[in-house]
N, C-alpha and C positions, 0 to 999 in steps of 0.2 A: 848369018844366024841373027835372029831378032833379039832385042833386049830381054824379053821375057824368057826366051829359050836359054840365054846365057845365065840369067838369074836362077832358073830352075836347075841348071847344070851345077852352078856354084853351091846351091843349097843341098843338092844331092851329094856333092863331094864333102861338104861340111858334115852332113849326117853320117856318111861313111867314116869320116875321121873320128867323130864322137863315138860311134859304135866300136871302132878299133881301140880307142883309148879305154873305154869301159871294159872291154874284153881283156885287154892286156893287163890292166890294173887288177882285175879279178884273178888273173893267172900269173901273179908276179913271182911265183916260186917260193913264197913265204909259207912253208909247210908247218910252221910252228902252231900248235893249237892255241886258240885264244880263249876268252872267257866262255864262249859258247860251246867249248869242247864237250861239255857234259850233255849237250843236246843229243837226242836220238836222231837218226836220219830223218830229215824233213819234219822234225817235231820241236816242241818246246823244251827248254832245258829242264832236266829232271833234278832240279835243285830247289832249295828253300826260296831263293829269289824268284825262280820261275813260278812256284806255287803262290807266292805273295802277289806277283804281278797278275796272275790269272784271277786270283780272288778279288783283287782291287778292281779288275775289269768287270767281274760279275756285279760287285757292289755299285760301281759307277753306272752300269746299265740299269740296274734295278732302281737306284735312287733317282735316276734321270727319267724313269718311266718307260725305258726300253725293255719291257718284260719279255718280248719275243727273243731279243738278243740275250737276255739273262738266261732264259730257258735253254738256248742253244749251248750254253756252257755248263749244263747239268750233266751228271753221269748218265750212263745208259739206264740205270735203275730209276733215276729221277725222271727221265723222259718217259720211261715205261709207265710210271705211276700217274702221270697226267699229260693230256695232250697239250700241245703248244697253245691252241685256241682256248682251252679251259684255264690254263695257267695265266694267260693274258687277261681273260675275263675276271678271274678271281682277284688278281692283283690290281686291275683297274678299278675294281669295286672296293677292295678292302685294304690295300697296301698304303703305308705311309711313305709314298715316294715324294721326291722333292727335297727330302732331308738327306744331307750327305752322310755316307757311311764310311767311317774311317777305320782302316786296318791299323790296329794298335800293337799286335805282336803275332808271332808265328813260330812254329817249330816243326821239324820233321818228326814223324812218328812211325818210323820203319820205312822200308822201300816202297815208294809210290804212294805215300800217305803223308799229309801234312795237316796240322790243326792250326787254324788262324783265329784270332780274336778280333772282332770288329765292334765298333761303338757307333750307335746312332742315337742322337738326342740324349746322351748321357747313359744309355743302357748298353751294356756289353753282352756279347753272345759269342760262343765258339762255333766254328764251322769246320767241316772236314773237307779237304780237297783230296781227290784221288787222281793218280796218273793213269789214264787209260787212253789207248789209241794215240800215243805220242803227244798227249796234251793233258794239262791239269784241268780237272772238272770239279764242280761243286757237288758234293753228295748231300742231298737233303736229309735232315734228321728223321728218325723213325716217326715222330709225331707228324711231321710234314708229309711224309709218304702216306701215312694213314689218312690224313685229311685229303690229300690229292686223289686218293683212290675213290673217294666218294663223288668225284666230279665237281665241276664249278658251282652249280646251283646249290647242291647240298652243303658244300664247303662254305659258301657264302652265308647260307642260312645258319649253319652252326657257329660261324664266327660272329654273326650279328647277335645271335642268342647269347654268346659268351661276352659280348660287348667289345670285341676286338675288331669289329668292322664298322 
């Protein structure tokens, strides 16, 4: 057997050993529910902490300029109000990205609904998070939905006219 064949055999055995260790530790017999016990099957935790984490992810994506990623975390109604491409175009033109958005407080408001307060450059605003399809999603406000329904070009024109773009 050549040296390279021996090395490949040892690496293969090592890989199998690592796989066995990972599998056995995952099935250690510890059936006690942990902090994630409130999570739905293959979903995010349906808790206030879960809502806060999801909201902060949306805010981080938005302030970082990842508008497509932020749109992905919208509710179905939010996604239906504006296409991904129009959302990106609107926000690349008018958004104040680059400024961090800080989650300052949050509360549950019934099953599957949370209200979070976020601050950007001193201004605070409330947002609604909804639990749909096993994940927390941002629900755009009625004003946002109305603006999005106009499409990116009209929304940009309206925001420029209002001095908010």
